[in-house]
C-alpha positions in Angstrom: 92.3 55.6 127.1 96.0 56.5 127.0 98.2 55.9 129.9 99.0 59.6 130.3 95.3 60.4 130.5 94.7 57.8 133.1 97.6 59.1 135.2 96.2 62.6 134.9 92.7 61.6 135.8 94.0 59.6 138.8 96.1 62.6 140.0 93.2 65.0 139.6 90.9 62.6 141.5 93.4 62.2 144.3 93.8 66.0 144.6 90.0 66.4 144.9 89.8 63.7 147.5 92.5 65.3 149.6 90.9 68.8 149.3 87.6 67.3 150.5 89.4 65.5 153.4 91.1 68.7 154.4 87.8 70.6 154.4 86.0 67.8 156.3 88.7 67.6 159.0 88.7 71.4 159.3 85.0 71.5 159.8 85.3 68.8 162.5 88.0 70.8 164.3 85.8 73.9 164.0 82.8 72.1 165.5 84.8 71.4 168.7 86.3 74.9 168.9 89.9 74.3 167.8 89.8 76.9 165.0 88.2 79.8 166.9 90.9 81.9 168.6 94.3 83.4 167.9 96.0 80.1 168.6 94.4 77.4 166.4 95.0 73.7 166.3 94.7 72.8 162.6 94.7 69.0 162.5 94.2 69.0 158.6 97.6 70.5 158.2 99.0 67.1 159.0 97.9 66.2 155.4 100.8 68.4 154.2 103.2 65.5 154.8 101.5 63.6 151.9 103.3 66.0 149.5 106.5 63.9 150.2 104.7 60.8 148.8 102.7 62.2 145.9 102.8 65.4 143.9 99.0 65.3 143.7 98.8 66.2 147.4 100.2 69.7 146.8 97.2 71.2 144.9 94.8 69.1 146.9 95.9 70.4 150.3 96.3 73.9 149.0 92.8 74.0 147.5 91.5 72.4 150.7 93.1 75.1 152.8 91.8 77.9 150.6 88.2 76.5 150.7 88.4 76.1 154.4 89.6 79.7 155.0 86.8 81.0 152.7 84.0 78.8 154.1 84.9 79.4 157.7 85.0 83.1 157.2 88.7 83.6 157.8 90.3 87.0 157.8 91.4 88.2 154.3 95.1 88.0 155.4 94.5 84.4 156.6 92.9 83.5 153.4 95.9 84.8 151.4 98.9 84.0 153.6 97.5 80.9 155.2 97.0 79.3 151.8 100.4 80.4 150.5 102.0 79.0 153.7 100.2 75.7 153.1 101.3 75.6 149.5 
């Protein structure tokens, strides 16, 4: 396998793991009621700092936020603008 392919696969895998971590943390926060009301405490947003260390974190955290907003029945505006803000 070429070095470029290995780097691409590693980056894609890291993005997928970060998206899964974001969704998992969000579901944990939701289970204790931190995501219910107008003021939300989104602990998974702390993963955004990883973008400073690896570019693979950008799509991973963005997809994780999108999936979280869809799966937790977020408002349409939150699905759109929350995901854009995370990006």
